[in-house]
C-alpha positions in Angstrom: 54.2 42.7 97.4 54.1 38.8 97.2 53.8 39.0 101.2 50.7 40.9 101.4 49.0 39.2 98.3 49.5 36.0 100.2 48.5 37.3 103.6 45.3 38.9 102.1 44.3 35.6 100.1 45.2 33.5 103.1 42.9 35.7 105.4 40.1 36.0 103.1 39.8 32.4 102.4 39.8 31.5 106.2 37.8 34.1 107.5 34.2 31.8 107.2 36.0 28.3 108.0 38.0 29.1 110.9 41.6 27.9 109.2 44.2 28.8 106.7 44.3 25.6 105.2 47.1 26.4 102.7 50.6 26.3 103.8 52.1 30.0 103.6 55.8 28.1 102.9 57.3 25.1 102.7 56.5 22.1 105.3 57.3 23.1 108.5 59.9 21.5 110.6 58.9 20.6 114.2 62.2 20.9 116.0 62.4 24.6 114.5 59.0 25.3 115.4 59.9 24.1 119.1 62.6 26.1 119.4 60.7 29.2 118.3 58.0 28.4 121.0 60.3 28.1 123.9 62.6 31.1 123.0 61.8 34.2 124.7 63.2 36.7 122.2 61.6 35.1 119.2 58.0 33.5 119.5 57.3 34.6 123.4 54.9 32.0 123.6 55.7 31.0 127.0 54.9 34.4 128.4 51.4 33.4 128.0 51.1 29.6 127.5 52.2 26.8 129.7 53.0 23.1 128.0 55.2 20.2 128.1 58.1 21.8 128.4 60.1 20.5 131.5 63.0 22.6 130.7 61.5 25.6 131.1 60.9 27.0 134.7 58.7 29.9 134.1 55.6 29.7 131.9 52.4 32.1 131.8 48.9 31.1 132.7 47.2 34.2 130.7 46.3 31.7 127.7 45.3 28.2 127.1 48.1 25.5 127.9 49.9 24.3 124.6 49.7 20.4 125.8 47.1 18.8 123.4 46.7 21.7 121.3 47.3 19.2 118.2 44.3 17.2 119.2 42.1 20.1 119.5 42.8 22.2 116.4 43.6 20.9 112.9 46.9 22.4 111.4 44.9 25.2 109.2 43.1 26.3 112.6 46.5 26.4 114.1 48.0 28.3 111.2 45.1 31.0 111.5 45.7 31.5 115.2 49.5 32.3 114.4 49.1 34.5 111.6 46.4 36.6 113.4 44.3 35.3 116.1 42.0 38.2 116.3 40.0 36.8 113.3 38.9 34.0 115.8 38.6 36.0 119.1 38.3 39.9 118.3 39.4 40.2 122.2 42.7 38.4 122.2 45.9 39.9 123.7 47.9 37.4 121.6 49.7 39.1 119.0 49.4 38.5 115.1 52.6 37.0 114.1 52.2 37.2 110.2 50.3 40.4 110.1 51.8 43.7 109.0 49.1 46.3 109.2 46.9 47.9 111.4 48.9 48.2 114.1 49.8 51.7 116.2 53.0 52.2 118.0 55.1 50.4 116.2 58.8 51.1 116.0 60.0 52.4 112.6 62.5 49.7 112.3 59.8 47.1 112.6 57.2 48.7 110.6 55.9 46.5 107.6 57.7 43.5 109.3 55.9 40.2 110.6 57.0 39.2 113.8 57.3 35.8 112.4 58.2 34.8 108.6 56.1 32.5 106.8 58.6 29.7 107.3 58.6 30.2 110.8 55.0 30.2 111.0 54.8 26.6 109.2 57.5 25.4 111.8 55.5 26.4 114.5 52.3 24.9 113.0 54.7 21.5 112.4 55.4 21.6 116.4 52.1 22.4 117.6 50.5 19.9 115.5 52.7 17.0 117.7 51.3 18.1 120.7 48.7 15.5 121.1 
C-alpha cells in the first residue's frame, strides 16, 4: 500500500513539471546503479541504449545514448523517465521500471511488482547523474 501511495504522489506531483524531484528511497549509490544499467538480466538498459561502457561489446541503438545524460537531465527528470517514461513520451518503447498497473500480458508471478524497487531506481538515477 505504501508503494502505491508513494508512486501515486510522485506521478501526480511530476506530471506538470517533467520530473519527480522527491527521491523514492535513500540516496542512490552510483556503483550499484552502474551495475544495474549494464546488467542484461536486471536493467536491460543496454538492449536499447549505448553509452560509455567500453567493456560492453553489444549495445543498442534504438534509444538515445546515455553518454552525457547527466548533463542533459536533472535527477528528477531522470527519475521520472525511469519510473514511467510514458509520462514524458506516450509513444515510448521504454518500460516503466517502477509502475505496477496498467499493463497487459504480465506473468502472474510478476503482477503488481515493479521491475526495479525504489532503492534500485535511486541507484540508477545516481549513476546516470554522473554521466556528464
